[in-house]
Structure formats: structure tokens, C-alpha cells
C-alpha positions in Angstrom: -5.0 -25.5 6.9 -6.2 -22.1 5.0 -4.2 -19.9 2.7 -3.8 -17.1 5.4 -5.4 -13.7 3.6 -4.4 -9.6 3.9 -5.6 -6.8 2.3 -2.8 -4.1 0.7 -3.7 -1.0 2.2 -7.3 1.6 0.8 -10.8 0.2 1.7 -13.5 3.0 0.9 -14.5 5.5 2.8 -17.6 5.4 5.4 -19.6 7.7 3.8 -20.1 9.9 7.0 -16.4 10.5 6.1 -15.7 13.8 4.4 -12.0 14.0 4.3 -10.8 14.2 0.7 -9.7 11.5 -0.6 -7.9 10.5 -4.4 -10.1 7.8 -5.5 -12.7 10.0 -5.8 -10.0 12.2 -7.3 -8.8 10.1 -9.5 -12.4 8.9 -10.9 -13.6 12.8 -11.7 -10.3 14.9 -13.1 -7.3 12.2 -14.2 -5.4 15.7 -15.6 -4.6 16.1 -11.3 -4.8 12.3 -10.3 -1.9 12.8 -7.4 -2.5 16.5 -5.8 -2.8 17.1 -1.7 -5.1 18.7 -0.7 -2.7 22.1 0.6 -4.9 22.8 3.5 -5.1 19.3 5.7 -6.2 21.4 9.2 -9.4 22.9 7.3 -10.4 19.7 5.9 -10.4 18.1 9.3 -11.9 20.9 10.8 -15.0 20.9 8.5 -15.4 17.3 9.6 -16.6 19.2 13.3 -14.8 19.0 16.5 -15.7 15.3 17.0 -13.7 14.8 14.3 -11.7 12.5 15.7 -14.3 10.0 16.9 -16.0 10.3 14.1 -12.3 8.8 12.1 -12.6 5.4 14.6 -15.9 5.2 13.9 -14.6 4.5 10.3 -11.5 2.9 11.0 -13.5 0.4 13.5 -16.5 0.2 11.0 -13.6 -1.1 8.3 -12.0 -3.2 10.5 -15.4 -5.2 11.1 -15.9 -5.3 7.8 -13.0 -7.1 6.7 -12.9 -9.1 9.9 -17.0 -10.2 9.0 -15.5 -11.4 5.8 -13.5 -13.3 6.7 -10.1 -11.5 6.8 -7.6 -13.0 8.7 -4.6 -9.8 8.6 -6.9 -6.2 7.8 -6.0 -3.0 8.0 -7.7 0.4 8.8 -8.3 1.1 5.8 -6.5 3.9 5.5 -9.4 6.0 6.2 -7.4 8.6 7.7 -5.7 9.2 4.4 -6.2 11.4 1.5 -3.5 8.9 -0.4 -1.1 6.8 0.7 1.7 8.6 0.3 0.9 12.1 1.2 -0.7 11.9 4.8 2.8 10.5 5.8 4.6 13.3 3.8 2.4 15.7 5.9 3.8 14.5 9.1 8.1 15.1 7.4 10.1 18.3 7.4 11.5 19.9 4.5 7.5 18.9 2.3 5.6 22.0 1.2 2.1 21.7 1.2 0.9 25.4 0.6 3.1 25.8 -2.8 2.3 22.5 -4.9 4.5 22.2 -8.3 3.2 20.6 -11.0 5.0 17.2 -12.3 4.9 15.5 -15.3 3.9 11.1 -14.4 3.7 7.5 -15.6 5.7 8.9 -18.6 4.0 11.7 -20.2 0.5 9.3 -19.2 -0.5 12.8 -17.0 0.0 15.7 -15.3 -0.1 15.9 -11.6 0.2 19.9 -8.8 2.3 17.9 -6.1 4.1 18.8 -2.8 7.2 20.5 -3.0 10.3 19.4 -1.0 11.8 22.8 0.0 14.2 21.2 2.7 15.9 19.1 4.9 13.0 16.0 5.2 13.0 14.6 8.8 10.6 13.6 10.5 9.0 15.5 12.9 6.2 14.1 15.2 5.6 10.0 15.9 1.9 9.6 14.5 2.2 5.6 13.4 2.2 3.7 16.5 -0.4 6.0 17.9 -3.0 5.0 15.3 -2.1 1.3 15.4 -2.8 1.0 18.9 -6.6 2.5 18.1 -7.2 0.8 15.2 -5.9 -2.6 16.4 -8.0 -1.7 19.8 -10.9 -2.6 17.8 -10.3 -6.0 16.5 -8.2 -9.0 17.9 -7.3 -10.0 14.6 -3.2 -8.5 14.0 -3.7 -5.4 12.0 -1.2 -4.8 9.7 0.2 -1.0 9.1 1.5 0.6 5.6 3.5 3.1 4.9 4.7 4.6 1.5 8.7 4.1 0.7 11.0 6.3 0.0 11.5 5.7 -3.8 7.1 6.1 -3.9 7.8 9.0 -2.3 10.5 10.5 -3.9 8.4 10.2 -6.9 5.3 11.7 -5.7 6.5 14.8 -4.5 8.7 17.7 -6.3 12.2 18.0 -5.3 13.3 21.7 -4.8 16.3 20.9 -2.8 18.5 17.3 -2.9 18.2 17.2 -6.4 19.9 13.8 -5.7 17.3 10.3 -5.8 19.5 8.2 -4.0 20.9 11.3 -1.2 16.7 12.2 -0.9 15.6 8.5 -0.4 18.2 7.8 2.0 17.2 10.8 4.4 13.5 9.5 4.1 14.2 6.2 4.6 15.7 7.2 8.3 12.4 9.0 8.7 10.5 6.0 8.4 12.5 3.5 10.1 11.7 5.9 13.6 8.2 5.4 13.0 8.6 1.2 11.6 10.8 1.0 15.3 8.1 2.4 16.8 5.5 0.7 15.6 7.8 -2.6 16.7 8.0 -1.3 20.3 4.1 -1.0 20.5 3.8 -4.8 19.5 2.4 -4.3 15.5 3.9 -7.0 14.1 2.9 -6.6 10.1 4.7 -3.8 8.6 4.1 -3.1 5.0 6.1 -0.5 2.7 4.6 0.3 -0.5 7.0 0.7 -3.1 4.9 0.3 -6.3 7.5 2.7 -7.9 10.0 -1.1 -7.7 8.2 -2.4 -10.1 7.6 0.6 -12.9 11.6 1.2 -12.8 13.5 -1.9 -11.3 17.0 -0.7 -12.7 16.6 2.0 -10.4 15.6 -0.1 -7.6 18.2 -2.7 -7.7 20.3 0.6 -8.0 20.0 2.0 -5.0 16.0 1.7 -4.2 16.9 -1.7 -2.1 19.2 0.5 -0.1 16.9 2.3 1.0 14.5 -0.4 1.5 16.8 -1.2 4.0 16.8 1.8 5.9 13.9 1.8 5.9 13.7 -1.4 7.9 16.8 -1.2 10.1 17.0 -2.6 13.1 13.6 -3.6 12.6 13.1 -6.9 15.2 13.0 -10.4 14.3 9.6 -11.3 14.8 8.0 -8.5 12.7 7.0 -9.4 8.6 8.2 -7.3 7.4 6.8 -6.9 3.9 7.2 -5.0 0.8 3.9 -4.1 -1.6 4.9 -3.5 -5.3 1.8 -2.9 -7.3 2.5 -2.7 -11.3 0.3 1.0 -10.9 -4.0 2.5 -10.4 -5.3 3.4 -13.5 -6.9 6.6 -13.2 -10.4 4.9 -13.0 -12.1 1.7 -12.6 -12.6 -0.7 -15.7 -10.0 0.8 -17.5 -8.0 -1.6 -19.5 -6.0 -0.2 -21.6 -4.1 1.5 -18.5 -0.2 1.8 -18.1 1.2 -1.3 -16.0 5.3 -1.8 -15.3 6.7 -4.6 -17.4 5.5 -8.1 -16.6 8.9 -9.5 -16.1 10.0 -6.9 -13.7 8.8 -9.1 -10.9 11.5 -11.1 -12.3 14.4 -9.1 -12.5 13.9 -8.0 -9.1 13.0 -11.4 -7.3 16.6 -12.0 -6.5 17.3 -8.8 -5.0 14.0 -9.3 -2.6 15.3 -12.6 -1.2 18.3 -11.9 -0.5 17.0 -8.3 1.2 16.1 -8.8 5.2 12.8 -8.2 3.4 10.7 -11.7 4.4 7.3 -11.1 2.7 6.7 -9.9 -1.0 3.5 -8.3 -2.3 3.1 -8.4 -6.1 0.3 -8.6 -8.3 -2.1 -11.2 -10.3 -5.1 -10.8 -10.6 -5.8 -7.7 -13.6 -2.4 -9.9 -15.6 -2.0 -13.3 -14.2 2.4 -14.7 -14.3 4.0 -16.6 -14.9 3.9 -18.4 -11.8 7.3 -19.8 -12.0 8.1 -16.5 -10.5 6.8 -18.0 -7.6 10.0 -20.5 -7.5 12.4 -17.2 -6.9 11.4 -16.7 -3.9 12.8 -19.9 -1.3 12.3 -18.3 1.7 10.7 -15.1 1.8 6.4 -15.4 1.9 4.7 -14.5 -0.9 1.5 -12.2 -0.4 -0.8 -12.9 -4.2 -3.1 -10.5 -5.5 -5.8 -12.6 -6.5 -8.9 -9.4 -6.7 -8.9 -7.3 -9.2 -9.0 -4.2 -7.5 -10.1 -1.6 -10.8 -12.4 -4.0 -12.3 -15.7 -3.9 -11.2 -16.7 -7.9 -12.4 -16.5 -10.1 -8.8 -14.1 -12.7 -9.1 -15.7 -16.1 -8.6 -15.0 -18.4 -5.5 -14.1 -21.3 -8.1 -11.4 -19.1 -10.4 -9.6 -18.0 -7.5 -9.4 -20.9 -6.3 -7.8 -22.4 -9.1 -5.9 -19.4 -9.4 -4.2 -19.8 -6.0 -3.9 -24.3 -6.5 -1.7 -22.9 -9.6 0.6 -21.4 -6.9 0.7 -23.8 -5.2 2.3 -26.0 -8.0 4.8 -23.1 -7.0 5.3 -22.1 -3.7 4.8 -23.5 0.1 1.4 -23.7 1.5 3.2 -21.8 4.2 4.3 -19.3 2.3 1.4 -18.6 0.7 -1.1 -15.5 1.5 -4.0 -14.8 -0.7 -5.1 -10.6 -1.4 -6.2 -7.9 -3.3 -4.0 -6.9 -6.0 -3.5 -3.4 -4.0 -5.3 -0.7 -2.1 -9.8 -1.0 -2.3 -10.2 2.4 -2.8 -11.8 2.3 -6.2 -14.9 0.3 -5.4 -17.5 0.5 -3.6 -18.6 -1.0 -0.2 -21.2 -3.7 -1.5 -18.5 -4.6 -4.2 -15.4 -4.5 -1.1 -17.7 -7.6 0.6 -18.9 -9.5 -2.9 -14.8 -9.3 -3.4 -13.1 -10.5 -0.4 -15.8 -11.9 0.8 -14.7 -14.7 -2.2 -11.1 -14.4 -1.8 -11.7 -15.7 2.1 -14.1 -18.3 0.5 -11.6 -19.2 -1.5 -8.4 -20.0 -0.1 -10.3 -21.9 2.5 -11.2 -24.2 0.6 -7.1 -24.9 -1.4 -6.1 -25.0 1.9 
């Protein structure tokens, strides 16, 4: 039986989608890489009266690409989003996108202009279940949905109201939980919350991050695969070898908390920087989504190389609890590079199984 394949979230936007995109900004301006667009409604309006139809066409193309390459559990490619965090925050009360606040990020590696939290964070309008239904209608494959996690939203915004990351995270988790339950009720079987901050700040993750992650998944039905994605951080451009990454021991530090939580799948990087695969033995019941394709390197991994890494992983974890994936979202890559990397990923997963 072949190893199941999935992707993490982002995919390069089709050329006819003219919405702002974090990946494009990162390539141009490394000093303001996470800055959101102040007026999202204006950006949508600029696409013209057929914006929704164009977005759906783009989502269908992205899903069809993934399915054609052999991906078993695709995503919508986050086509509607400028980045994986701020699009979600636009549906929450308490976030001011008109008045951005400059904030030092990643231990001083860059400064960004971020939305300001000016009041209580609450869900303003449900949107994820409807977006999932539209995307799911384009494929018979089960479609995974991705959401930003409480700790990561906190880090990627400027708090001028709570001044307490634990409390802010708890209220963000409550808002996320409403979307999670609506997705589950609509029939979504794969829900992933992205928490790259866990790997970069493992002690804070253990102190309060996992508690808020549990709040976000509270009462989520057992038939839903509840995934946490913990990548080690994007660079500001492709093929940069020296960008700041999380401590390689962070995954070991977090493994027990993952294993004892209600999370039943964890997504970790392994392509950019190989882990000691003994890490996989820490997960006795948790499914591991192993990143075996680098997302910030233009070099295309060969089928043989990917197969060899998956075979080594199977020395430490049962095949039915191992999924193969890229390290993180694919937004830095071209559509042609995605085709090469994902095709090789799927061929290797078929071979090793």
C-alpha cells in the first residue's frame, strides 16, 4: 500500500488571480514581509465584477493540479488569501487593518507592519465552511482545510488591547473553534491548524500554546483528522541557505505534548534540514506528516532521494501513520516547479509503500 500524500496549504496563485500575495511581497521587500493589504475590499474590487467566479476558477485549477500530480489529500491552495494568517483575521472583530503597527519580528531579523488588535477578539462572520464546500465540489478527493493557530496569529499581529498572550490566545482559540466545529458539521474530515511558532518558541508552546490549541479543537468530532502543522519558518526569498530556523531539538521538546494531546496528526519539516528520525518513535499513536520536499529551494528532489528518506522513516514509524508532504506551503515555487516536486513526491510514496 502506497504512503498517503498531502500538501500543507499554500500553492502559487494562478496568473489571472491579481490579489496581493505574501510570497510576492517577500521576494520584493524583505523589510516588510508580513505586511497585509490595508484595504482588502478594494483589492477584490480591482479584480472586477467577476471576482468570485475568477477565484473559484483559480481554486479549481490548483486542486486539479494537485490531483493530477497524485496528491491524495489536496488543499484549496489558499488562493483567496494574501497570507495564511491575515485573511482569517479579517473575519474577526478586534483587528484594525487600517492602522498598521510596525513590529520587530523573528528575533530582529526583520520589521513588519501588522494589523493592530484594538478590542475584544470575536468571530464576526463564519466563512470557512462555505469556502470549503465550494472547493470540495471541484474534486472527489477529501479536501483539507488550514487555519492559523492562536500563537501564530498573536505573533503576526500587534496587540494594543490584551497585553497578555495567554488570554489573547484563548480568545482567538474560541473564535477558531467556532469555525472548526462548522467545518466538521459541513463534512470536512481534515482540519489543520498551523502553529510554526511552536517550533520557534517551544517553551511558550508548552506553557500555554497547546492549551489554546486544545481550545481551538474542543468538541471536534473523532472522525476528523485534527492536525497541527509545526514548520520551522519561511525565509524571505527562495534559495536562501542561511535563513533563521527553529532549533532542531524543538520537535523533540514538543513531541510528548503532541502525543498526549487530542491532536491526532502532526506535520513537521524534514526536507530543508533532516531530523534525527528517532524523533518519529516519540509518536506512538500520532500520525506524522513528514516534509520530504523543500519549499524554499528551486532544486527538485529526485524520486530516488525522496523514496530513500521515506524508507528510512519507516524504520521508526508504522506505514499507516506516515504521510508524505512538502515541508510547508508551496507559494515560493512556480507552477512548473510544483509539478516536478509533487509528481516526484507521489511517485516515491507509491514506490516505498
